[in-house]
N, CA, C and O of each residue as an XYZ file, in Angstrom:
212
protein
N      12.986    -23.746     -8.181
C      13.779    -23.301     -7.046
C      13.316    -24.087     -5.813
O      12.124    -24.112     -5.508
N      14.236    -24.714     -5.119
C      13.894    -25.507     -3.952
C      13.740    -24.610     -2.730
O      14.168    -23.456     -2.745
N      13.123    -25.144     -1.661
C      12.947    -24.391     -0.438
C      14.262    -23.947      0.153
O      14.335    -22.904      0.802
N      15.316    -24.741     -0.068
C      16.653    -24.406      0.461
C      17.229    -23.173     -0.188
O      18.119    -22.536      0.375
N      16.740    -22.824     -1.361
C      17.226    -21.668     -2.109
C      16.325    -20.453     -1.928
O      16.467    -19.459     -2.641
N      15.397    -20.531     -0.973
C      14.424    -19.464     -0.762
C      14.388    -19.020      0.682
O      14.812    -19.732      1.591
N      13.868    -17.818      0.864
C      13.626    -17.268      2.197
C      12.317    -16.493      2.131
O      11.757    -16.310      1.050
N      11.837    -16.047      3.259
C      10.615    -15.268      3.304
C      10.882    -13.854      2.789
O      11.974    -13.308      2.947
N       9.874    -13.295      2.183
C       9.917    -11.888      1.772
C      10.210    -11.030      3.004
O       9.710    -11.334      4.088
N      10.994     -9.982      2.869
C      11.385     -9.133      3.987
C      10.272     -8.247      4.526
O      10.433     -7.625      5.576
N       9.144     -8.182      3.822
C       7.988     -7.422      4.338
C       7.296     -8.311      5.378
O       6.849     -9.412      5.058
N       7.215     -7.841      6.590
C       6.711     -8.642      7.715
C       5.299     -9.236      7.473
O       5.019    -10.340      7.940
N       4.441     -8.544      6.775
C       3.081     -9.011      6.581
C       2.926     -9.952      5.397
O       1.813    -10.392      5.108
N       4.002    -10.269      4.712
C       3.940    -11.055      3.469
C       4.270    -12.507      3.741
O       5.132    -12.806      4.568
N       3.590    -13.413      3.053
C       3.852    -14.830      3.190
C       4.572    -15.441      2.001
O       4.685    -16.664      1.922
N       5.053    -14.644      1.094
C       5.715    -15.135     -0.105
C       7.137    -15.597      0.187
O       7.756    -15.176      1.164
N       7.642    -16.474     -0.682
C       9.010    -16.928     -0.633
C       9.738    -16.298     -1.825
O       9.189    -16.169     -2.920
N      10.982    -15.914     -1.576
C      11.803    -15.275     -2.628
C      13.162    -15.934     -2.643
O      13.547    -16.613     -1.691
N      13.893    -15.728     -3.734
C      15.248    -16.255     -3.855
C      16.126    -15.607     -2.759
O      15.864    -14.487     -2.320
N      17.149    -16.324     -2.341
C      18.030    -15.825     -1.290
C      18.642    -14.476     -1.603
O      18.940    -13.701     -0.694
N      18.835    -14.183     -2.901
C      19.462    -12.925     -3.277
C      18.446    -11.793     -3.450
O      18.827    -10.698     -3.864
N      17.201    -12.018     -3.154
C      16.146    -10.988     -3.233
C      15.673    -10.625     -1.844
O      15.702    -11.454     -0.935
N      15.239     -9.395     -1.678
C      14.707     -8.972     -0.399
C      13.163     -9.061     -0.383
O      12.569     -9.472      0.613
N      12.540     -8.675     -1.483
C      11.089     -8.592     -1.528
C      10.519     -9.337     -2.727
O      11.210     -9.544     -3.725
N       9.258     -9.739     -2.624
C       8.610    -10.445     -3.725
C       8.041     -9.478     -4.767
O       7.752     -9.864     -5.900
N       7.886     -8.212     -4.359
C       7.260     -7.238     -5.264
C       7.645     -5.815     -4.856
O       8.170     -5.574     -3.769
N       7.367     -4.900     -5.756
C       7.582     -3.482     -5.478
C       6.644     -3.060     -4.346
O       7.001     -2.227     -3.512
N       5.453     -3.637     -4.325
C       4.471     -3.309     -3.281
C       5.027     -3.585     -1.890
O       4.888     -2.766     -0.982
N       5.662     -4.752     -1.729
C       6.239     -5.115     -0.429
C       7.425     -4.231     -0.097
O       7.600     -3.829      1.054
N       8.241     -3.926     -1.094
C       9.392     -3.061     -0.843
C       8.931     -1.690     -0.381
O       9.480     -1.146      0.577
N       7.941     -1.126     -1.040
C       7.444      0.203     -0.673
C       6.809      0.175      0.729
O       7.014      1.091      1.525
N       6.043     -0.875      1.018
C       5.396     -0.977      2.330
C       6.456     -1.093      3.425
O       6.307     -0.501      4.494
N       7.498     -1.832      3.175
C       8.560     -2.010      4.156
C       9.337     -0.704      4.354
O       9.636     -0.320      5.485
N       9.657     -0.035      3.262
C      10.402      1.221      3.348
C       9.619      2.329      4.053
O      10.202      3.189      4.713
N       8.287      2.299      3.904
C       7.467      3.324      4.562
C       7.074      2.869      5.983
O       6.356      3.569      6.697
N       7.557      1.701      6.365
C       7.350      1.132      7.689
C       5.870      0.969      8.013
O       5.445      1.198      9.146
N       5.083      0.569      7.002
C       3.680      0.287      7.219
C       3.602     -1.008      8.024
O       4.079     -2.048      7.567
N       3.009     -0.958      9.212
C       2.944     -2.116     10.080
C       1.495     -2.585     10.148
O       0.562     -1.784     10.209
N       1.336     -3.912     10.136
C       0.014     -4.482     10.244
C      -0.732     -4.423      8.912
O      -0.184     -4.020      7.886
N      -1.987     -4.833      8.963
C      -2.796     -4.800      7.759
C      -2.522     -5.992      6.878
O      -1.769     -6.897      7.238
N      -3.140     -5.977      5.728
C      -3.048     -7.062      4.782
C      -1.999     -6.751      3.728
O      -1.922     -5.630      3.225
N      -1.206     -7.735      3.402
C      -0.215     -7.545      2.330
C      -0.968     -7.351      1.019
O      -1.970     -8.019      0.765
N      -0.483     -6.442      0.199
C      -1.152     -6.126     -1.053
C      -0.315     -6.488     -2.275
O      -0.472     -5.877     -3.333
N       0.578     -7.479     -2.143
C       1.402     -7.860     -3.284
C       0.611     -8.581     -4.358
O       0.993     -8.564     -5.528
N      -0.481     -9.212     -3.975
C      -1.340     -9.887     -4.955
C      -0.942    -11.306     -5.281
O      -1.610    -11.942     -6.096
N       0.111    -11.834     -4.690
C       0.552    -13.187     -4.952
C      -0.294    -14.224     -4.203
O      -0.851    -13.927     -3.146
N      -0.387    -15.415     -4.743
C      -1.229    -16.476     -4.201
C      -0.892    -16.806     -2.734
O      -1.796    -17.073     -1.942
N       0.390    -16.791     -2.373
C       0.762    -17.136     -0.987
C       0.096    -16.210      0.027
O      -0.292    -16.641      1.113
N      -0.030    -14.955     -0.330
C      -0.649    -13.999      0.577
C      -2.177    -14.082      0.510
O      -2.846    -13.890      1.525
N      -2.719    -14.356     -0.636
C      -4.161    -14.473     -0.774
C      -4.688    -15.627      0.079
O      -5.785    -15.542      0.632
N      -3.911    -16.701      0.187
C      -4.317    -17.861      0.973
C      -4.274    -17.590      2.473
O      -4.988    -18.242      3.236
N      -3.449    -16.641      2.907
C      -3.330    -16.342      4.322
C      -4.474    -15.491      4.841
O      -4.714    -15.461      6.048
N      -5.168    -14.815      3.985
C      -6.224    -13.868      4.420
C      -7.429    -14.589      4.954
O      -8.400    -13.950      5.359
């Protein structure tokens, strides 16, 4: 998948890229976004977020 076919995960604290037709990279990010958890470290466990810490 090229960068043109991707966007950022909709969870503000996440650094992952997802397909244009997806909102979140994981259930963890979806739940965090739905519960409006602001700040803190993303807990999706993907490499893109691990590198940002």
